[in-house]
C-alpha positions, 0 to 999 in steps of 0.5 A: 506484491510477493503474491501467494503466501503458500507458493511464492518465490520470496521476491515479487510475484511473476506477474508483477515482475512482468508488468514492471519489466514491460513498462519501465519506460512508461512508469514514473513512480511505483508505490507499494502498499506493503508485503513486498517480499515474504521474508526480506533480507538486506540482499533482497531489498538491494535486489529489488532496488537494482531490479527497478533501477534509478529512473523510477521513483519508489515509495513504500507503505510498509506491511507486516512482512516488510517491517515486522510487528513490534518484536521484529526489530531486525526486520524493521532495521533492515527495511529502514537501512534499505536503499528504497526507504525514504525515512520515517512516516508519514511521507508526503509526495505528489503524483500528477497533481494528486497529493499522496500521504504514505502511512505506516499502518503496522506501527499504528495497529491499523488505525489512522493516527492524528498525525495523518489527519493533521497532515491531510488538513495541511495539504494544498489544492490538488486533483485528489487527496490519497492516503496509501497504507497496508491495512484496511482502515474501516471495520466493515471491510476487515473480512477482506483482509489477508490476516488480522495480525496487528489488529488490537482494537476495533476500527472505526466504521465508514461513518465515523472515519468520514467525519475525520476528513473535511473534504474528499479523501481516497484511502488505498490499502494493500492487505487483500487478494492473497487467496481466491476467496478474497477480492484482488480489488474492491472500491466502496464510497461513503459520503466524502470517504472512498476506500479502495483495497488492492492486492496480489495473490497470483490468481486470475483477476490480479490487478493493480492501480494506475494513477494518471493525472486525475484518474485512477485506473484498474489494470489486470495483470497477465 
């Protein structure tokens, strides 16, 4: 959500700020799919909390900029102490009848861990079952990632990952779109597995996802 890696204001991208400002009364829940602030501090997390306000529920699937990699204990500490954090991962909640699982894919080196699969299998009936994470989950799409930081082993392919889920599953990841050469939004489906990638780069075509009832919409930012 911070936008361009080479020219950002070290807070949310301007088009993201405009969208939130213009729609605060229409938004019930904001879900960030990682890399929210390029160089986070305690002050900036508090600044983000104050900007969004108390009327909007906020969930975060952390990226490497939010919690750092294994050696970045200080960055991780200030994230978990921030007023926006809701505890350890995975986290489960519901938006309009859709079951959402929020994942820390940084700590799992991009892989979907067994605890995520177990949590998915425990979900009740819902319109959609959705996993939201930062990193791309399948090897066929790794060329669309902003970077490969933290990727230690080969990811499963669409075919292998689809077998882990008994029913339809949507996986949304946010680590793309930072450069003109990368898609700001893309969607692929293999059998029961649908993967959506979405990210901001402060370039034409920046888009976000809107979830309303059973539908997921693309919304182009201005």
